[in-house]
C-alpha positions as CSV (number, residue, x, y, z in Angstrom):
1,M,18.7,23.0,-15.0
2,P,18.2,20.4,-12.1
3,R,17.0,17.1,-13.5
4,L,13.4,16.7,-12.1
5,C,12.6,13.1,-12.8
6,N,14.4,9.7,-12.8
7,T,16.1,8.7,-16.1
8,L,17.7,5.5,-15.1
9,S,16.5,2.0,-16.0
10,K,15.5,-0.1,-13.0
11,E,18.9,-2.3,-13.7
12,E,20.8,0.9,-13.4
13,C,19.1,1.9,-10.2
14,L,19.7,-1.3,-8.6
15,K,23.4,-1.5,-9.4
16,L,23.4,1.9,-7.6
17,L,21.7,0.5,-4.7
18,E,24.2,-2.5,-4.2
19,K,27.0,-0.1,-4.1
20,E,25.5,2.0,-1.3
21,D,27.6,1.6,2.0
22,F,24.9,2.9,4.4
23,K,21.6,1.8,5.7
24,R,18.3,3.4,4.7
25,K,15.4,4.4,6.8
26,T,11.8,3.3,5.3
27,V,8.9,5.5,6.2
28,S,5.7,6.8,5.4
29,F,3.7,10.2,6.3
30,Y,0.5,12.1,5.0
31,R,-1.0,15.2,5.7
32,Y,-4.4,16.8,4.7
33,V,-3.5,20.4,4.0
34,K,-4.2,23.0,1.4
35,I,-1.4,23.0,-1.4
36,E,-1.6,26.4,-3.3
37,N,0.8,25.3,-6.2
38,P,1.1,21.6,-6.4
39,Q,3.1,21.8,-9.5
40,K,5.9,23.9,-8.1
41,L,5.8,22.4,-4.9
42,R,6.3,18.8,-6.6
43,D,9.3,20.4,-8.4
44,E,11.1,21.6,-5.5
45,L,10.9,18.4,-3.2
46,Y,12.0,16.2,-6.2
47,V,15.2,18.6,-6.5
48,E,15.7,18.3,-2.8
49,W,15.0,14.7,-2.2
50,D,17.0,13.6,-5.2
51,A,20.0,15.7,-3.9
52,L,19.7,13.8,-0.6
53,G,19.6,10.2,-2.2
54,V,15.6,9.9,-1.1
55,L,14.0,6.9,-3.2
56,G,10.2,6.0,-3.2
57,R,6.9,7.0,-4.4
58,T,4.9,10.4,-3.0
59,Y,1.6,12.0,-4.4
60,L,1.0,15.7,-4.3
61,A,-2.6,17.1,-4.8
62,S,-4.1,20.4,-4.0
63,E,-5.7,18.5,-0.9
64,G,-2.3,17.4,0.4
65,I,0.6,14.9,0.5
66,N,1.1,10.8,0.5
67,A,4.3,9.6,0.9
68,Q,6.3,6.4,1.0
69,I,9.9,6.7,1.1
70,S,13.5,5.6,1.7
71,V,15.8,7.9,3.3
72,P,19.6,7.5,3.5
73,E,20.2,7.3,7.5
74,P,23.1,9.7,7.1
75,N,20.9,12.1,5.8
76,W,17.8,11.6,7.9
77,E,18.3,14.9,10.0
78,A,18.8,17.0,6.8
79,F,15.7,15.4,5.1
80,V,13.6,16.2,8.2
81,E,14.8,19.7,8.8
82,K,14.1,20.7,5.3
83,L,10.5,19.0,5.5
84,Y,9.7,20.7,8.4
85,A,10.8,23.9,7.2
86,R,7.7,24.0,5.0
87,P,4.7,25.3,7.0
88,E,2.3,22.9,5.5
89,F,4.4,19.8,6.8
90,K,5.6,21.1,9.9
91,D,5.8,18.2,12.5
92,V,4.2,15.9,10.3
93,P,4.5,12.3,12.0
94,F,6.4,9.4,10.4
95,K,5.5,6.1,10.4
96,V,8.8,3.8,10.1
97,G,8.6,0.5,8.4
98,L,8.3,-2.7,10.6
99,E,11.1,-4.3,8.2
100,Q,13.8,-2.4,7.1
101,K,14.4,-4.2,4.0
102,E,15.2,-2.8,0.5
103,S,11.7,-1.0,-0.3
104,F,12.4,1.3,-3.3
105,W,14.8,1.9,-6.0
106,K,14.0,5.2,-7.6
107,L,12.1,8.6,-6.8
108,I,8.9,9.3,-7.8
109,V,7.0,12.4,-6.9
110,R,3.8,12.7,-9.0
111,L,0.9,15.1,-9.0
112,K,-2.6,13.7,-8.4
113,K,-6.2,15.1,-8.3
114,Q,-6.6,13.4,-5.1
115,I,-3.8,11.9,-2.8
116,V,-6.3,8.9,-2.1
117,A,-8.7,8.7,-4.8
118,D,-12.4,8.2,-3.3
119,G,-14.6,8.7,-6.2
120,L,-16.8,11.3,-4.4
121,N,-18.0,14.6,-4.9
122,E,-16.5,17.3,-2.8
123,N,-19.9,18.1,-1.0
124,E,-20.3,14.6,0.1
125,Y,-18.0,15.1,3.2
126,D,-15.8,17.5,5.2
127,W,-12.6,16.2,5.5
128,S,-11.7,18.4,8.3
129,N,-14.3,16.9,10.5
130,I,-12.8,13.7,11.1
131,G,-13.2,10.9,13.8
132,K,-11.5,10.4,16.8
133,H,-7.8,9.1,17.0
134,L,-7.0,6.2,19.1
135,D,-3.6,4.8,20.3
136,A,-2.9,1.0,20.2
137,E,-4.1,0.4,23.8
138,S,-7.5,2.6,23.2
139,F,-8.1,0.5,20.0
140,N,-7.5,-2.8,22.0
141,Q,-9.8,-1.6,24.6
142,G,-12.5,-0.9,21.8
143,I,-12.1,-4.1,20.5
144,E,-12.6,-6.0,24.0
145,D,-15.7,-3.9,24.4
146,G,-17.4,-5.3,21.3
147,A,-17.0,-2.2,18.8
148,I,-17.5,-2.7,15.3
149,V,-13.8,-3.2,13.7
150,V,-13.7,-2.2,9.9
151,D,-10.6,-2.7,7.8
152,M,-10.4,0.0,5.3
153,R,-8.2,-1.7,3.0
154,N,-8.8,-3.8,-0.3
155,A,-9.5,-7.2,-0.2
156,Y,-6.0,-8.5,-1.4
157,E,-4.5,-6.6,1.6
158,S,-6.9,-7.7,4.4
159,R,-6.4,-11.5,2.8
160,I,-3.1,-11.6,4.5
161,G,-3.6,-10.0,7.7
162,H,-6.4,-8.3,9.9
163,F,-7.6,-7.3,13.3
164,E,-9.7,-9.7,15.2
165,N,-13.2,-10.1,14.2
166,A,-13.0,-7.2,11.8
167,I,-15.1,-6.6,9.0
168,C,-13.0,-7.0,5.8
169,P,-15.3,-5.6,2.8
170,D,-14.9,-7.8,-0.2
171,V,-13.5,-4.8,-2.7
172,D,-10.5,-3.9,-4.9
173,T,-10.5,-0.2,-4.8
174,F,-10.8,2.4,-1.9
175,E,-13.5,3.9,-4.1
176,E,-16.0,0.8,-3.9
177,E,-15.1,0.5,-0.4
178,L,-16.6,4.0,0.9
179,P,-20.1,3.4,-0.3
180,M,-20.3,-0.6,0.6
181,V,-19.1,0.5,4.2
182,K,-21.8,3.3,4.6
183,E,-24.3,0.9,3.6
184,M,-23.1,-2.1,5.7
185,L,-23.4,0.1,8.7
186,E,-26.2,1.9,7.8
187,D,-28.3,0.9,11.1
188,K,-25.3,1.0,13.4
189,K,-24.9,4.8,13.1
190,D,-25.4,5.2,17.2
191,E,-22.6,2.3,17.7
192,K,-19.0,2.7,18.4
193,I,-16.9,2.2,15.0
194,L,-13.2,1.3,14.9
195,L,-11.3,2.1,11.4
196,Y,-8.1,1.1,10.6
197,C,-5.7,0.8,7.4
198,T,-2.1,0.5,6.7
199,G,-0.8,4.3,7.9
200,G,-4.3,6.1,8.7
201,I,-4.6,8.2,5.5
202,R,-7.7,6.1,4.3
203,C,-9.2,6.4,7.7
204,E,-9.0,10.0,7.6
205,K,-11.5,10.4,4.7
206,T,-13.7,7.3,5.8
207,S,-14.3,8.8,9.3
208,A,-15.0,12.4,7.8
209,Y,-17.4,10.4,5.2
210,L,-18.9,8.5,7.8
211,K,-19.8,11.6,10.1
212,S,-21.2,13.6,7.2
213,H,-23.6,10.8,6.8
214,G,-25.0,10.6,10.6
215,F,-22.5,8.2,12.2
216,K,-21.9,9.4,15.8
217,D,-19.1,7.4,17.4
218,V,-16.3,7.2,14.5
219,N,-12.8,6.1,15.5
220,Q,-9.7,5.5,13.8
221,L,-6.3,3.9,14.7
222,H,-3.8,6.7,14.8
223,G,-0.9,5.8,12.5
224,G,-2.6,2.5,11.1
225,I,-1.3,-1.0,11.4
226,I,2.4,0.2,11.2
227,Q,2.2,2.7,14.2
228,Y,0.0,-0.1,16.0
229,A,2.7,-2.7,15.6
230,H,5.4,-0.6,17.0
231,E,3.1,0.5,19.9
232,V,2.2,-3.2,21.1
233,Q,5.9,-4.1,21.0
234,Q,7.1,-1.2,22.8
235,K,4.4,-1.1,25.5
236,G,3.9,-4.9,25.8
237,L,0.3,-4.9,24.7
238,P,-1.9,-7.8,23.5
239,N,-1.4,-7.6,19.5
240,R,-5.1,-8.0,18.2
241,F,-3.7,-7.9,14.6
242,K,-3.0,-11.3,12.9
243,G,-0.8,-12.1,10.2
244,A,1.1,-9.7,7.9
245,N,0.6,-6.2,6.9
246,Y,0.5,-5.4,3.0
247,V,2.7,-2.5,1.8
248,F,3.1,-1.1,-1.3
249,D,6.7,-1.1,-2.0
250,E,9.4,-3.8,-2.9
251,R,8.9,-5.7,0.3
252,I,5.3,-6.4,-0.3
253,S,4.5,-7.0,3.3
254,E,5.6,-7.1,6.9
255,R,5.3,-9.5,9.3
256,V,3.0,-8.4,12.6
257,S,2.1,-11.7,14.1
258,D,3.3,-15.4,13.4
259,D,-0.3,-16.4,12.3
260,V,-0.4,-17.3,8.7
261,L,-4.1,-16.6,7.4
262,S,-4.1,-17.5,3.8
263,E,-2.9,-19.9,1.4
264,C,-1.1,-20.1,-1.8
265,D,-2.8,-19.4,-4.9
266,Q,-1.3,-22.6,-6.5
267,C,-1.7,-25.4,-4.0
268,D,-3.1,-25.8,-0.5
269,E,0.0,-25.0,1.4
270,K,-0.4,-22.3,4.4
271,C,1.3,-19.1,2.9
272,D,1.1,-15.5,2.9
273,S,4.0,-14.4,0.4
274,F,3.0,-12.2,-2.3
275,T,4.9,-12.9,-5.5
276,N,4.9,-10.8,-8.9
277,C,4.8,-13.2,-12.0
278,A,8.1,-13.4,-13.4
279,N,6.9,-12.5,-16.8
280,A,7.2,-9.0,-17.0
281,M,4.2,-8.9,-19.3
282,C,1.9,-10.3,-16.8
283,N,3.2,-9.1,-13.3
284,L,0.4,-10.9,-11.9
285,L,0.2,-10.4,-7.8
286,F,-0.4,-13.4,-6.2
287,I,0.1,-15.6,-3.3
288,Q,3.1,-18.3,-3.8
289,C,4.8,-21.0,-1.4
290,E,8.5,-21.7,-1.7
291,T,7.6,-25.0,-3.3
292,C,5.6,-23.6,-6.2
293,K,7.8,-20.7,-6.4
294,S,10.7,-23.2,-7.2
295,K,8.5,-25.4,-9.5
296,M,6.8,-22.6,-11.4
297,E,10.2,-20.3,-11.4
298,N,7.9,-17.3,-9.8
299,C,5.5,-17.5,-12.4
300,C,1.9,-17.8,-12.0
301,T,1.0,-20.2,-15.2
302,A,2.5,-22.5,-17.4
303,E,2.0,-19.9,-20.2
304,C,4.3,-17.3,-18.2
305,Q,7.0,-19.7,-17.4
306,S,7.1,-20.4,-21.1
307,V,7.6,-16.8,-21.9
308,I,10.5,-16.2,-19.4
309,H,12.3,-19.0,-21.2
310,M,12.0,-17.2,-24.8
311,S,15.0,-15.2,-26.1
312,E,14.8,-11.2,-25.7
313,E,14.0,-10.8,-29.1
314,E,11.0,-13.4,-29.0
315,Q,9.9,-11.4,-25.8
316,K,10.1,-8.2,-27.6
317,A,8.1,-9.5,-30.7
318,L,5.3,-11.0,-28.5
319,R,5.1,-7.6,-26.5
320,K,4.8,-5.7,-29.7
321,R,2.2,-8.0,-30.8
322,Q,0.1,-7.7,-27.7
323,K,0.4,-3.9,-27.4
324,S,-3.5,-3.5,-29.0
325,S,-4.7,-6.6,-27.0
326,T,-7.5,-6.4,-24.3
327,P,-5.9,-6.8,-21.1
328,T,-7.2,-9.3,-18.4
329,M,-10.2,-7.8,-16.2
330,Y,-8.9,-6.3,-13.2
331,R,-11.0,-8.2,-10.9
332,K,-9.5,-11.6,-12.4
333,R,-5.9,-10.2,-11.8
334,V,-6.5,-9.5,-8.1
335,R,-8.5,-12.4,-7.7
336,P,-6.3,-15.2,-9.3
337,Q,-7.5,-18.8,-9.5
338,L,-4.7,-20.8,-10.0
339,K,-5.3,-23.7,-7.6
340,G,-4.7,-27.0,-9.2
341,L,-4.3,-25.6,-12.5
342,S,-1.3,-25.9,-14.6
343,K,-2.9,-23.6,-16.7
344,V,-5.4,-20.5,-17.0
345,E,-6.5,-18.2,-19.4
346,P,-3.3,-16.0,-20.0
347,V,-3.2,-12.2,-19.9
348,F,-1.6,-12.3,-23.5
349,E,-1.6,-14.6,-26.6
350,L,1.4,-16.8,-27.1
351,K,0.9,-17.4,-30.8
């Protein structure tokens, strides 16, 4: 029976990556389409992609597919041929990563209730009735004409990069953002609205949601920030996006412009480089400059720094004691308060 999930550790996977003598192509794609048997399709895709050496993360649901993957360049044509041979995915467009660094280290194909969780009831919107797709030039023109620009990503994403004069909702999840945006724009139903996100998938649902609630002129950036960055470079257009584009893989972000919009969470240095705390028990995502990275050894607090110097046996014992502990509130984890502090409340107890 073919293998249907990854059984190797991260260390083993990284060693295999180091041995590769070929380049990889990092791409993303999505499609809202009716899938009759997601479990069967999930297993078939895993077997096909594993054989081709594909890595990455893909979500499947009865409403469609959402994929961020890394494909060996020698197998790219075979991958596209197999994918396009499936009627539900024929000619699906790919968004090619702006920075082709190591992005994924294992293959995950996972079943979900929705490919993007929205927290809505099915009767709240018609996802087939979406807004108008705009290319980079038309999106720029809309900005110049004074259209309302809305960032449909989370706060930690827009923190390091966003379009000029965009509304960036202060939210942690897409589920929070949909009703908030509708409320914020309640008296703007007759005005031109421009939506954007990383690759376009969140805007598909948002535009359908807004149109279902009476908004007349809803538009979305085709291919999201990723496609926009390619188009402005290829066509020599003005770049209205400032900063970096957050991505959900090992790269964490891609540079779109030289502007740095944020600061280190541990000092006042201008910086937009995200770090995951080196203490695996914490793994806090925060912005850290090179000076603090060196001083704190990629850790967010002194507590975490002390943990990474423990022996493996001590760390195992600590992890065991903490299995039943209450985790830090999610909001605190995505809004770290580390500036000027040598310590903050740890996400675990050292005792």
